[in-house]
Every structure is written in C-alpha cells, then in structure tokens.
NUTORKOL-863235 format. One record per residue (C-alpha): x, y, z. Coordinates in steps of 0.001 Angstrom, whole numbers, plus 500000, padded with zeros to 6 digits. Layout:
BEGIN
u:X&v:Y&w:Z
...
//
This chain:
BEGIN
u:500154&v:549063&w:499178
u:497008&v:548415&w:497310
u:498767&v:549170&w:494009
u:501276&v:546800&w:494767
u:499250&v:543662&w:495515
u:496938&v:544265&w:492511
u:500243&v:544111&w:490348
u:501178&v:540865&w:492108
u:497828&v:539372&w:491651
u:497431&v:540174&w:488026
u:501245&v:539199&w:487735
u:500063&v:535770&w:489289
u:497408&v:535380&w:486979
u:499220&v:536036&w:484026
u:501585&v:533400&w:485258
u:499185&v:530534&w:485663
u:497645&v:531501&w:482075
u:500877&v:530876&w:480506
u:501774&v:527541&w:482516
u:498151&v:526493&w:481600
u:498932&v:527114&w:478059
u:502089&v:525304&w:478395
u:500593&v:522543&w:479759
u:497377&v:521931&w:478149
u:497564&v:523785&w:474777
u:495436&v:526763&w:473966
u:492649&v:524683&w:472063
u:492191&v:522380&w:475236
u:488591&v:521371&w:476196
u:487713&v:521656&w:480013
u:486319&v:518841&w:482031
u:483232&v:519792&w:483986
u:484115&v:521900&w:487177
u:481905&v:523244&w:490008
u:482822&v:525998&w:492290
u:483879&v:523903&w:495051
u:486771&v:522748&w:492989
u:485316&v:519173&w:491904
u:486599&v:518199&w:488340
u:484192&v:515651&w:486946
u:485277&v:513107&w:483949
u:482684&v:511842&w:482131
u:482981&v:507931&w:481015
u:483611&v:509281&w:477442
u:486695&v:510931&w:478711
u:488753&v:507462&w:479187
u:487443&v:506181&w:476098
u:490613&v:506551&w:474265
u:492251&v:504647&w:477135
u:490254&v:501268&w:476089
u:489164&v:501270&w:479563
u:488235&v:497341&w:480846
u:487813&v:498030&w:484472
u:487211&v:501140&w:486692
u:491044&v:500646&w:487887
u:492099&v:501335&w:484199
u:490082&v:504776&w:484273
u:491011&v:505650&w:487754
u:494536&v:505184&w:486732
u:494344&v:507981&w:483839
u:492504&v:510661&w:486037
u:494877&v:513630&w:485323
u:497183&v:514650&w:488598
u:495431&v:512052&w:490974
u:496927&v:509357&w:492766
u:494639&v:506367&w:494218
u:495833&v:505397&w:497741
u:494495&v:502021&w:499169
u:494913&v:503427&w:502889
u:496968&v:503030&w:506053
u:497073&v:500139&w:508322
u:494943&v:501424&w:511160
u:493016&v:499939&w:513684
u:489003&v:499562&w:513338
u:487439&v:500936&w:510187
u:487340&v:504850&w:510435
u:490840&v:504952&w:510666
u:492214&v:502875&w:507549
u:490335&v:504612&w:504782
u:491877&v:505087&w:501209
u:490644&v:507989&w:499144
u:488061&v:506236&w:497179
u:484474&v:506246&w:497024
u:481807&v:504858&w:495090
u:478668&v:506510&w:494622
u:479504&v:508976&w:497559
u:480148&v:506241&w:499929
u:483316&v:504383&w:501614
u:482974&v:500718&w:500321
u:482039&v:498862&w:503802
u:485569&v:496549&w:503564
u:488871&v:497156&w:504150
u:489974&v:495476&w:501171
u:492391&v:497747&w:499244
u:490787&v:500159&w:496971
u:493083&v:499195&w:493989
u:491507&v:495983&w:494348
u:488053&v:497077&w:494584
u:488397&v:498873&w:491311
u:489596&v:495879&w:489415
u:486143&v:494321&w:489804
u:484087&v:497155&w:488593
u:483406&v:496846&w:484778
u:484132&v:500330&w:483273
u:480837&v:500027&w:481321
u:478962&v:500546&w:484871
u:481014&v:503866&w:485335
u:479030&v:506818&w:484827
u:481618&v:509478&w:485689
u:484731&v:510063&w:487886
u:484785&v:512818&w:490196
u:487928&v:514077&w:491783
u:487140&v:516383&w:495093
u:488675&v:517546&w:498236
u:488343&v:515208&w:501311
u:486280&v:518395&w:503031
u:483473&v:518096&w:500217
u:483120&v:514354&w:501085
u:482441&v:511938&w:503715
u:484315&v:511900&w:506829
u:484716&v:508192&w:506461
u:487823&v:509291&w:504473
u:489245&v:511336&w:506994
u:492972&v:511530&w:506962
u:492896&v:512091&w:503233
u:493063&v:515565&w:501204
u:491645&v:514564&w:498115
u:489439&v:511783&w:496738
u:488109&v:509916&w:493587
u:483995&v:509460&w:493590
u:483008&v:506801&w:491342
u:479617&v:507462&w:490114
u:477970&v:504029&w:489397
u:474810&v:503498&w:486869
u:472382&v:501552&w:489397
u:469520&v:501811&w:486851
u:467706&v:498155&w:486716
u:467378&v:498831&w:483039
u:471448&v:498570&w:482540
u:472337&v:495263&w:480881
u:474953&v:492737&w:482742
u:478363&v:493262&w:482240
u:481481&v:490733&w:482307
u:484994&v:492030&w:482290
u:487856&v:488886&w:481753
u:491626&v:489009&w:482127
u:493742&v:486269&w:480961
u:497730&v:486370&w:480660
u:500772&v:484492&w:480692
u:504150&v:485955&w:482259
u:507398&v:484445&w:482278
u:509771&v:486057&w:485228
u:513652&v:486165&w:484770
u:515687&v:482851&w:486289
u:512035&v:481284&w:487219
u:512145&v:478959&w:484134
u:508158&v:478436&w:484612
u:505233&v:480233&w:483055
u:502779&v:481986&w:485532
u:499271&v:483120&w:484531
u:496674&v:485608&w:484979
u:492989&v:484735&w:485285
u:490128&v:487220&w:486263
u:486277&v:487494&w:485726
u:484146&v:490005&w:487014
u:480180&v:490034&w:486304
u:477964&v:492776&w:487248
u:474266&v:492568&w:487032
u:470896&v:494086&w:488117
u:468904&v:491238&w:490230
u:465667&v:493492&w:490325
u:464744&v:496963&w:490442
u:465826&v:497315&w:493976
u:469080&v:494948&w:493664
u:472542&v:494603&w:492286
u:475056&v:492252&w:492380
u:478559&v:491906&w:491223
u:480860&v:488736&w:491777
u:484576&v:488531&w:490686
u:487065&v:485525&w:490640
u:490741&v:485528&w:490042
u:494067&v:483480&w:490475
u:496783&v:485636&w:491959
u:500212&v:483566&w:491411
u:503957&v:484049&w:491560
u:506144&v:481774&w:490437
u:509671&v:483521&w:491037
u:513237&v:482758&w:491502
u:516205&v:484385&w:492924
u:519842&v:484183&w:492998
u:522081&v:485459&w:495684
u:525574&v:486016&w:495894
u:527317&v:486987&w:499104
u:531245&v:488222&w:499543
u:532315&v:487909&w:503104
u:535462&v:490156&w:504287
u:537060&v:490591&w:507763
u:537366&v:493974&w:509481
u:540602&v:494396&w:507516
u:538549&v:494186&w:504328
u:540066&v:490703&w:503402
u:538104&v:488023&w:501591
u:537099&v:485357&w:504130
u:534598&v:483613&w:501928
u:531536&v:483696&w:499688
u:527859&v:482122&w:499715
u:525336&v:481343&w:496842
u:521834&v:480829&w:497517
u:519405&v:479776&w:495081
u:515331&v:480485&w:496353
u:512550&v:479324&w:494162
u:508805&v:480403&w:495469
u:505453&v:479130&w:494161
u:502607&v:481179&w:495385
u:499369&v:480238&w:493900
u:496000&v:481424&w:495389
u:492026&v:481453&w:494280
u:490572&v:484667&w:495134
u:486482&v:484986&w:495380
u:484356&v:487934&w:496217
u:480986&v:489485&w:495690
u:479029&v:492509&w:496620
u:475419&v:492783&w:496853
u:473455&v:496131&w:496786
u:469730&v:496191&w:497986
u:467496&v:499188&w:498037
u:464398&v:497578&w:499758
u:462534&v:501066&w:499847
u:463419&v:504958&w:499114
u:464660&v:505346&w:502743
u:467010&v:502288&w:502840
u:470370&v:501129&w:501407
u:471943&v:497600&w:502237
u:475490&v:496670&w:501275
u:476848&v:493094&w:501532
u:480383&v:492200&w:500807
u:482228&v:488949&w:501022
u:485742&v:487622&w:499862
u:487850&v:484324&w:500539
u:491312&v:483916&w:499391
u:492836&v:480229&w:500112
u:496394&v:480110&w:499038
u:498839&v:477062&w:497954
u:502413&v:478533&w:498921
u:505747&v:476954&w:498964
u:509744&v:477910&w:498959
u:512657&v:475867&w:497806
u:515837&v:477125&w:499289
u:519529&v:476247&w:498300
u:522570&v:477599&w:499805
u:526459&v:476919&w:499797
u:529355&v:478877&w:501462
u:532772&v:478490&w:500895
u:536032&v:479752&w:502630
u:538315&v:481912&w:500422
u:540415&v:478969&w:499121
u:536933&v:477537&w:497640
u:536580&v:474856&w:500009
u:533396&v:474050&w:501182
u:532268&v:475358&w:504490
u:528803&v:474559&w:504917
u:525404&v:473707&w:502632
u:521814&v:473826&w:503352
u:519010&v:472288&w:501518
u:515254&v:473834&w:502683
u:511729&v:473322&w:502235
u:509222&v:475537&w:503248
u:505461&v:474829&w:503056
u:502384&v:476460&w:503989
u:499047&v:474914&w:504866
u:495844&v:475949&w:505608
u:496448&v:479350&w:504714
u:493619&v:481694&w:503797
u:491977&v:485162&w:504319
u:488510&v:485804&w:504355
u:486241&v:488609&w:505460
u:482594&v:489469&w:505492
u:481100&v:492744&w:505903
u:477975&v:495008&w:505135
u:476309&v:498235&w:505900
u:472811&v:499492&w:506382
u:471987&v:503201&w:505817
u:468342&v:504379&w:506867
u:467358&v:508057&w:505798
u:464848&v:509572&w:508192
u:464641&v:512639&w:506203
u:466868&v:514633&w:503556
u:468888&v:516346&w:506755
u:469144&v:513051&w:508994
u:470576&v:509626&w:508252
u:472374&v:506610&w:509920
u:474601&v:504169&w:509030
u:475504&v:500827&w:510534
u:478774&v:498903&w:509354
u:479804&v:495270&w:510747
u:483051&v:493866&w:509731
u:484333&v:490370&w:510139
u:488043&v:489284&w:508947
u:489881&v:485865&w:509569
u:493418&v:484867&w:508501
u:495277&v:481459&w:509248
u:499011&v:480252&w:508198
u:500526&v:476616&w:509129
u:504162&v:476913&w:508016
u:506577&v:474430&w:508203
u:510228&v:474897&w:507444
u:512560&v:471687&w:507023
u:516459&v:472534&w:506274
u:518969&v:469616&w:505845
u:522175&v:471144&w:506901
u:526349&v:470065&w:506598
u:528796&v:472056&w:508201
u:532215&v:471019&w:507277
u:534142&v:468700&w:507837
u:531495&v:466321&w:509165
u:528384&v:467866&w:510842
u:525088&v:466541&w:509637
u:521821&v:468377&w:511127
u:517881&v:468338&w:510390
u:516104&v:471587&w:511580
u:512804&v:471718&w:511582
u:510641&v:474939&w:512547
u:506813&v:474730&w:512944
u:504611&v:478174&w:513132
u:500932&v:478488&w:513163
u:499220&v:482098&w:513239
u:495756&v:482880&w:513211
u:494264&v:485955&w:513724
u:491193&v:488354&w:513044
u:489387&v:491624&w:513230
u:485560&v:492400&w:514328
u:484111&v:495384&w:513870
u:480996&v:497235&w:514523
u:480238&v:500992&w:513556
u:477440&v:503133&w:513752
u:477471&v:506842&w:512006
u:474801&v:509577&w:512282
u:474807&v:512451&w:509816
u:472591&v:515522&w:510487
u:472222&v:518475&w:508374
u:471369&v:520462&w:511559
u:472383&v:524130&w:510310
u:472337&v:525526&w:506648
u:475971&v:525710&w:506635
u:476704&v:522429&w:508762
u:476870&v:519036&w:508166
u:477240&v:517283&w:511437
u:478579&v:513396&w:511773
u:479104&v:511444&w:514898
u:478746&v:507981&w:516168
u:481049&v:505149&w:517775
u:482903&v:501856&w:516879
u:483748&v:499203&w:518650
u:486286&v:496503&w:517739
u:488221&v:493229&w:518916
u:491322&v:492083&w:517255
u:493569&v:488855&w:517835
u:496537&v:487367&w:517005
u:497706&v:483636&w:517981
u:501017&v:482042&w:517104
u:502958&v:479354&w:518191
u:506926&v:478589&w:517217
u:508630&v:475494&w:517898
u:512253&v:474645&w:516523
u:513847&v:471476&w:516696
u:517349&v:470393&w:515607
u:518040&v:466760&w:515282
u:521955&v:465654&w:514677
u:522567&v:462611&w:512400
u:522147&v:459496&w:514485
u:521086&v:461917&w:517611
u:517780&v:462622&w:519512
u:515768&v:465472&w:518694
u:516627&v:468558&w:520731
u:513948&v:471269&w:521092
u:515566&v:474834&w:520951
u:514074&v:477733&w:522962
u:513148&v:481048&w:522188
u:511897&v:483973&w:523876
u:508232&v:485057&w:523629
u:507924&v:482211&w:520556
u:504296&v:481412&w:521630
u:501821&v:483957&w:522356
u:498303&v:485442&w:521846
u:497636&v:488853&w:521721
u:494036&v:490492&w:521873
u:492683&v:494155&w:521908
u:489585&v:495463&w:522942
u:488832&v:499034&w:521683
u:486341&v:501741&w:521580
u:485848&v:505078&w:520021
u:483680&v:507792&w:519706
u:483839&v:510703&w:517262
u:482115&v:513917&w:515843
u:482845&v:516245&w:512775
u:481509&v:519232&w:511531
u:481918&v:520135&w:507930
u:481436&v:523523&w:507935
u:480971&v:525486&w:504484
u:482100&v:528964&w:505907
u:481933&v:530600&w:502728
u:481404&v:529648&w:499038
u:485205&v:529156&w:498677
u:486172&v:528000&w:502061
u:485181&v:524593&w:503708
u:486739&v:523268&w:506927
u:486420&v:519935&w:508749
u:486688&v:519996&w:512427
u:486404&v:516759&w:514363
u:487975&v:514839&w:517377
u:488154&v:511259&w:518199
u:488601&v:509788&w:521563
u:489764&v:506086&w:521918
u:490172&v:503523&w:524351
u:491802&v:500213&w:524212
u:492968&v:497481&w:526179
u:495995&v:494858&w:524910
u:496502&v:491784&w:526797
u:499167&v:489104&w:526155
u:499143&v:485364&w:527028
u:501464&v:482535&w:526515
u:505176&v:482930&w:527252
u:504937&v:486259&w:528355
u:501482&v:487360&w:529935
u:500586&v:491252&w:530162
u:497861&v:493913&w:529909
u:497995&v:497269&w:529126
u:495491&v:500261&w:528702
u:495642&v:503101&w:526143
u:493335&v:506140&w:525737
u:494046&v:508725&w:522656
u:492495&v:511773&w:521913
u:492758&v:512494&w:518228
u:491780&v:515781&w:516819
u:491855&v:516784&w:513363
u:491471&v:519829&w:511174
u:491335&v:520131&w:507284
u:490576&v:522906&w:505149
u:489790&v:523626&w:501423
u:490013&v:527182&w:499938
u:488875&v:527237&w:496102
u:491055&v:529945&w:494560
u:489428&v:529510&w:491475
u:487674&v:526537&w:489728
u:490781&v:525475&w:488329
u:493115&v:526019&w:491649
u:492786&v:524725&w:495182
u:494770&v:525095&w:498118
u:494337&v:522037&w:501220
u:495735&v:522257&w:504567
u:495364&v:519526&w:507102
u:496159&v:519100&w:510798
u:495802&v:515686&w:512064
u:496584&v:513683&w:515599
u:497498&v:509970&w:513746
u:497844&v:506828&w:515998
u:499415&v:504121&w:514255
u:498219&v:500553&w:514202
u:500213&v:498062&w:516099
u:501462&v:495026&w:514556
u:500689&v:491944&w:516573
u:503261&v:489732&w:514454
u:505741&v:491991&w:516302
u:504510&v:490955&w:519823
u:505979&v:487572&w:519199
u:509416&v:486039&w:518057
u:510193&v:485501&w:514783
u:513541&v:483604&w:513227
u:514999&v:483500&w:509657
u:517543&v:480784&w:509548
u:518529&v:481144&w:505858
u:519537&v:484952&w:506798
u:520698&v:484501&w:510279
u:518212&v:486927&w:511302
u:516278&v:486730&w:514886
u:513638&v:489406&w:515948
u:512533&v:488770&w:519574
u:508592&v:489598&w:520233
u:508207&v:492720&w:522200
u:505194&v:492893&w:524576
u:506036&v:496407&w:525559
u:505309&v:498030&w:522151
u:503136&v:501220&w:522299
u:501498&v:502911&w:519111
u:503744&v:505391&w:517188
u:501796&v:508882&w:517609
u:502401&v:511761&w:515155
u:500861&v:515471&w:514739
u:500977&v:515524&w:510816
u:500544&v:518499&w:508828
u:500238&v:519081&w:505151
u:499705&v:521903&w:502597
u:498585&v:521222&w:498687
u:498109&v:523376&w:495995
u:496360&v:521884&w:492967
u:496008&v:523292&w:489561
u:494187&v:522048&w:486575
u:494838&v:523284&w:483337
u:492671&v:522466&w:480670
u:491220&v:518979&w:479881
u:494153&v:516697&w:480640
u:496695&v:518495&w:482445
u:496862&v:519130&w:486430
u:500060&v:519340&w:488704
u:499984&v:519261&w:492751
u:502402&v:520556&w:495186
u:502796&v:519301&w:498402
u:504745&v:520276&w:501550
u:504260&v:518392&w:505192
u:505846&v:518036&w:508253
u:505210&v:515477&w:511060
u:506535&v:515593&w:514585
u:506530&v:511882&w:515532
u:506347&v:510439&w:519011
u:507396&v:507021&w:519749
u:509208&v:506223&w:516738
u:508887&v:502752&w:515963
u:511867&v:501291&w:514956
u:514478&v:498280&w:516424
u:515545&v:498290&w:519755
u:517493&v:495879&w:521885
u:515856&v:493608&w:524171
u:518097&v:491118&w:526209
u:520974&v:490968&w:523709
u:518360&v:490138&w:520490
u:516917&v:492768&w:518026
u:513246&v:493636&w:518564
u:510562&v:495769&w:517170
u:510109&v:498818&w:519795
u:510026&v:502545&w:520073
u:512783&v:504211&w:520240
u:512055&v:508054&w:521035
u:510600&v:511447&w:519150
u:511411&v:512080&w:515731
u:510327&v:514285&w:512566
u:509493&v:513969&w:509197
u:509378&v:516796&w:506557
u:509166&v:516956&w:502892
u:507750&v:517985&w:499527
u:505854&v:516009&w:496814
u:504774&v:516903&w:493167
u:502708&v:515080&w:491169
u:500778&v:515757&w:487772
u:499621&v:514977&w:484501
u:501040&v:516970&w:481487
u:499695&v:516327&w:477981
u:502644&v:516623&w:475320
u:500929&v:517792&w:472218
u:502217&v:521343&w:472638
u:506000&v:520297&w:472269
u:505074&v:518060&w:469060
u:503800&v:514539&w:470622
u:500503&v:513881&w:469361
u:497957&v:512238&w:471786
u:501005&v:511572&w:474452
u:500883&v:512438&w:477951
u:503380&v:512177&w:480957
u:502350&v:511524&w:484279
u:504706&v:511735&w:487525
u:505106&v:511673&w:491197
u:508310&v:512798&w:493146
u:508908&v:512893&w:497078
u:511475&v:513978&w:498910
u:511779&v:513890&w:502672
u:514160&v:513832&w:505609
u:513347&v:511609&w:508875
u:515623&v:512416&w:512114
u:515491&v:510657&w:515329
u:518241&v:509827&w:517862
u:519671&v:506474&w:517733
u:519141&v:504470&w:520876
u:522964&v:502532&w:520459
u:524827&v:505501&w:519704
u:523364&v:508834&w:521060
u:523619&v:510288&w:517477
u:520934&v:511461&w:515254
u:519971&v:509568&w:512276
u:517320&v:508902&w:509827
u:514426&v:506243&w:510695
u:515117&v:502529&w:510218
u:513462&v:501386&w:507132
u:512075&v:498072&w:506958
u:511133&v:496325&w:503690
u:508372&v:497574&w:501442
u:507814&v:496433&w:497939
u:507130&v:498842&w:494817
u:503664&v:497305&w:494002
u:501972&v:498297&w:490555
u:498509&v:499620&w:489899
u:497175&v:498699&w:486370
u:500199&v:497337&w:485206
u:501985&v:500467&w:486004
u:504502&v:501043&w:488894
u:503371&v:503251&w:491628
u:505109&v:505389&w:494478
u:505491&v:503925&w:497932
u:508085&v:505522&w:499477
u:507802&v:504848&w:502916
u:510358&v:506497&w:505255
u:513046&v:506526&w:502216
u:514543&v:509660&w:501781
u:513190&v:509896&w:498197
u:511358&v:508012&w:495263
u:509747&v:508963&w:491806
u:507570&v:507599&w:489498
u:507303&v:508540&w:485679
u:504837&v:507225&w:483103
u:504828&v:508260&w:479571
u:501893&v:506941&w:477360
u:501119&v:507610&w:473667
u:497877&v:506606&w:471664
u:498307&v:505763&w:468210
u:494725&v:506126&w:466968
u:495426&v:505253&w:462936
u:496167&v:501611&w:464249
u:493962&v:501459&w:467379
u:497210&v:501162&w:469500
u:498912&v:502739&w:472243
u:502241&v:502142&w:473600
u:504217&v:503386&w:477030
u:507190&v:503332&w:479165
u:507406&v:503421&w:483097
u:510381&v:504223&w:485401
u:510547&v:504151&w:489265
u:513117&v:504374&w:491750
u:513782&v:505209&w:495279
u:516579&v:505853&w:497712
u:518500&v:503324&w:499488
u:517187&v:502033&w:502637
u:518722&v:501017&w:505864
u:517863&v:499095&w:508797
u:519833&v:500074&w:512115
u:520263&v:496788&w:514263
u:521574&v:496150&w:518001
u:525318&v:495117&w:516263
u:524507&v:495543&w:512251
u:523685&v:498213&w:509943
u:521950&v:496615&w:506823
u:522155&v:499032&w:503647
u:520062&v:497899&w:500389
u:520714&v:499866&w:497212
u:519190&v:499359&w:493573
u:521440&v:501886&w:491588
u:519449&v:501646&w:488502
u:515549&v:502443&w:488030
u:513177&v:500031&w:487036
u:512115&v:500484&w:483497
u:508598&v:498878&w:482055
u:507732&v:498933&w:478437
u:504068&v:498133&w:476800
u:502414&v:497935&w:473427
u:498447&v:497399&w:473399
u:496322&v:497343&w:470698
u:492212&v:496495&w:469968
u:493011&v:496118&w:466354
u:491576&v:492674&w:467340
u:488282&v:493251&w:468343
u:486463&v:493106&w:470887
u:489523&v:492601&w:473010
u:492667&v:494319&w:474214
u:496003&v:492535&w:473609
u:498634&v:494044&w:475477
u:502515&v:493184&w:475466
u:504669&v:494330&w:478150
u:508258&v:493851&w:479137
u:508662&v:494843&w:483099
u:512262&v:495711&w:484622
u:514062&v:495918&w:481140
u:517257&v:496636&w:483187
u:516891&v:493617&w:485840
u:518213&v:496203&w:488120
u:520076&v:493919&w:491001
u:519694&v:494774&w:494681
u:522856&v:495391&w:496270
u:522619&v:494908&w:500341
u:525777&v:495915&w:502704
u:525388&v:494037&w:506166
u:528002&v:495723&w:508408
u:528854&v:493950&w:511972
u:530147&v:495505&w:514647
u:532168&v:493941&w:517667
u:529507&v:493764&w:520713
u:527330&v:496630&w:519500
u:527020&v:499615&w:517591
u:527755&v:501879&w:519916
u:531907&v:500903&w:520106
u:532150&v:501602&w:516358
u:534582&v:498940&w:515713
u:533452&v:496700&w:512522
u:534172&v:492979&w:513274
u:533023&v:491883&w:509451
u:531222&v:492906&w:506460
u:529205&v:490754&w:504124
u:528325&v:492175&w:500434
u:525450&v:490469&w:498536
u:524269&v:491153&w:495109
u:520410&v:489824&w:494706
u:519450&v:488973&w:491173
u:515501&v:487908&w:490402
u:512399&v:487585&w:492632
u:509184&v:489193&w:491848
u:510870&v:492580&w:492174
u:514273&v:491837&w:490441
u:513546&v:490111&w:487695
u:512720&v:490803&w:483911
u:509225&v:489745&w:483328
u:507842&v:489337&w:479924
u:504186&v:488795&w:479478
u:500860&v:489109&w:477005
u:497727&v:489575&w:478582
u:494258&v:489671&w:476761
u:491412&v:491362&w:478325
u:488042&v:492504&w:477389
u:483902&v:492643&w:478321
u:480824&v:491234&w:476894
//
C-alpha cells in the first residue's frame, strides 16, 4: 500500500512539474514566496504594464481576482478581499474604487495570501491581496491623472473622464491622499417590441428611445496619522453629488400600423448625493495586544420626479406625475481586540453596533386634459424602515502546524427592524453565524483552502416600499415581511503557481440556502419576498497563463469561468426551478470586463494582452459572456438573452513621454439584448399563455459600442 501511495505521489509531482513547464516556460523566474504560500510581487514586477494607479497593478496579479465585497449589514460582513498595509480600509467604498486613488509609485509590493494569514476583518474571503504602501516621510509627493473622451453608440454625444489623485507626506507622522473625479454616462438606447397573442399572431409593435444624462462629481480624502509608536489614526471622507435625468419617447401601434398610444416623458433627479465619513484608531499596548475602534457614517438622498405626457387613441390625453423621495443612511461603531495570547493562537474579539434607516415617499397623480388631478393610491407607497443591530464576535487564528492554518470564529447578531408609514410593524431577529476557514500549504507553490460559513444576507430596505415603472408596465409592491436570506456556504479551492507569471485556481462550492430571496405574490401584486429553501452548487476556474511557450512573446492570457446550478421550488407552480435572477450589470475594472455571474447558470471572462517593448506599446482583447437570466413573476416570465459575447479591444503606448495613451473600442459586436416577456392568464399556475412580447434592445451603457481615447500619467 505504501508503495502505491508513493508511486502516486511521484506521478502527481511529475504532472505538476510538466504543467508548470507548459504554463511558465522552463526558464521563468520565481516571485518571492513564503512557507505559508504567500506570493510577493515587488513594484518592479508590474513595470512592463506601465501602471498609473494601484488598480492597474492589482489587475495584473497572476491568478487573482479582486472582489468588492458583498452588501451586508454593518462593517464586518461587507469586506472585500483588499488589505492596505495589512489592514482593511475603514470604509465601505468598493475596493476597486479605493485602488484607483492610490498612485502606483506609492506601492512597494503586492502580496497575495490566504485569508487565514490575514486579518479577520476580511472574513468570508478565501484569498486576499495586501498592498504594502510606502509611508516614509522622505518620499516625494505623487500626483496621478486620467483624462479621456468617449463616444457611446446611438448617444450622439461625447462623454468625458477626468480624475486627479495626489498623495503626500504632511510630516514625519502624517500622510494625506486626495482624489477628485467626474464619473458620467451619456447614453442612449433604442427598444423595439413585437406583440403577439396566445396563438402567435402579431397584434402590434412598440418603439422606445431613452436618453440618459448622468453626471456626478466625486471627491474623497484619506488622512493617516501616527502620533507615536503605539497609535495609528485613519480618517476617510467622500462626497458625491450627482445631476441625472432621462428623456423617454415611446410609440405603440396596432398590427395595421395605426397609432395605438404614445408617451413622452422626462425623469429628473434633484438633491441627489451620497456621502461617507469614516475612521479608525488603533492602539498597541504591546506586540501581543492591541485594540482598534472603527466609526462610519454614510448618508444618501434622491429626489425624483417623472412627468409623462400620454396619448391613447382615439382621443384620450393624460399627464401623469410621479414624485418620489428617498433618503437613507447607516451609522456604525465597531471595536476589535487583537491578542496573541498563545504561541500558535491569535485571538480577535469585539463587538459592533449599527443603525440603518431608509425613508421613502411616492405620490402619483393622473390629470386628464381639461380635468382635475386624481391621486393614484398604491399600497406601501410611503415607508420609513429602521434597523438597530448589535453583534459580538470572537475569532481564533490557529497555526496548527507549519503547513496548516485554521481560522475558527462565531458572530452572534441581534437586530430589531421597525417600519412606519402606510404599514407599521416591528420584528426582532437573532442569528448565530459560525465559520471555519482552513489553509493547507502543500508546497510554497500549491495551496488548498476550505471554508464553511453561515451567511446572512443584507435586507434591501428599498424592497419594503412599493415602486412602479410606468414605461415598462412593472409594479413591485413593498413587502414589510421580508426576512434575510441565510445559507450554509462551503467552498474548496486549490491554487497552483507555476513560475513567475502563471497561476491557476480551481474552486468547487455548495450552498444550502434558507428563505431564498425571490419574487412572491402579495394581494395580486409582485413583490420581493422569501420562497423557501434551495441549493446552489458549482465550480469556478481562474488563472493567468503566459504564452511565450507557444511562440507569443510577452503575451499572457487571463481567464475566469463559472458554472453553477440553483434549485428551488416555485411557489406558484410547485415545480422545481432555478432562482429568479434580477438585473446585474457586468462591470469593468481598470478598463477590462470582470465576472459578475450572480445566480446565472454560467459566465466567463477571457483577457489577452501582449506587450510590444520595441515600440513601448501593448495591445489586447477581452471577451465576456453570461447565460440568460429569468425573472419569475406571478403571471409573467421574463427571459433575457445576449446571444453574442462582449468583445473589447485596446492599444496603448508610452511613446509620448511621460504619459500613457490608450485607444479602445468596447463592445465591438454591439451585442443586443433580447427579452421575451410571456404573460399568463390569471397566474403561471394554470400554464395558459395570454400574450407574448419580444424585445430587442440596442444601446445603453452596457449594450452600445463605445470608442474612446484616454491619457494617464503621474508626476
């Protein structure tokens, strides 16, 4: 038996050696590694990519994917997988956004490690990236800038990108970084609907144009102060005012092309802003004992008005006005004690308190031509939701051996949610959330990770009040009886690093989900609610492969693919189906598409890049695609499909010193989204189709071809 095991071990080692040679080439240099599997990439590693910000560097770390974190209550549960100098930023701002504000020249090195080797403030993650930032008072101030122009297909307008960041040492003990940028979307979309009856006969058509103008100004600052050797203080602030509006025109005709109805609408957003102020103070009593206090305040406000001028043949005219106000915020206080009580154990324990609120009003008025205004009642149109939450936690980071590290912990949460307005209710929740994470280092290049976590999702307070989309004939009633979706989540990962620039991670996961968050029926209306228990199982592969061994010099391929199945019993039909999937945008990080599968069955992202050192340039192409998504409503099924992948192409050069010039074309295929909306008689339970709408959508920020130029640099 021992001989068989030994033979298998030698065979496995030989296979891994062959795979490493294929991926990295036999002469590839090795990045620095430690016995716990941490891979270290010095700043010089990224020089060939001409990085301007830390975001450009993290985007090129082999085999790593940045995650912004989940939307969870409080501070602890919303962690992404980013650390800066070993600590999580005292902000709930997305990690990808924070990285854009850090000049690349301030980064000393980038470390990729298992979460069990890092702070417990990144619990829920299996792998994290730690940026080691130069905090020397002798370092020179650094300023980065990004400026660009972009034309989105159909929009007939030129958008812009402006961002400037500055990092400096104020003294021997204080550092300040500031960032200003102007995010904007100047988009335009065209929608064509074909309308059919249950027999498949064409009964009409609909044509819609929507033009959005979304412009904002974002300012942020971070101050780090070290008054003495025992104390570190961090302060963060961000303010984002926005000026948005949408123009809409829609025409609907019968099969004979005679006009059935028309709509001209304008949506304006006044007093629209988000703001956040946060900070932390850490005091070290000794090398073995420290305490950290964290505070965070966030606030948002939106005032929205929709005005629609509606004509219905033969001679009905109506002005419809919808006024909506929404304000919300969060207040968090958190304390953590870190105590290296025993040689192989690092204990962390503490508590967190939070107060969240969301206040919504919605007034709808119809006024026929020559008639009096008539208010339109809507259930749960006005609502104020408040949550008071407390949590205590303890974590033990146990170095069981030189190869095995185990993190065990538990969080106990108590919360009270109250709702006032059109409906009044108060409920209390208690959750116990244990977790176990383990990392086993097979060799410095190969690591196994396992996690088992009890997860509690964040309730979206917007779903406690009603919303109405008049243009798309969609009403979602508020549901004050929502409860958080919970799940037991298990995950097994193998990570292998082959040479200097190659890495592959294989993942298998299985989740048992309780109180699945989906769409339910309340009083004949669709509403967000809970539909029982379900499962989610799947696999993921991601990696980076240099292509020199196959003759493509200075080229690499990055990939990330996911396949999964979700199953739950449909409350309307009683049959098993997948989870209903709400709209999720496929975002971008550092200009390249990123994976955002949500509950879709599959998704993939592939990025190719080749450096051309002879002309100080690089070019690349990216492809992203995902499975169709479906929404199961009371009497409808909506299916969305993008039959073609999104393809992006770029060329960048540093020939024009000292800047990087980038030219790009995103969404070359200009893939249209197809939507099929199937209406059923009564409800889906009967299975009898009433009518069908087939939609083809072109344009918008996600479906349009975008051509742009960008100049970036630092000084």
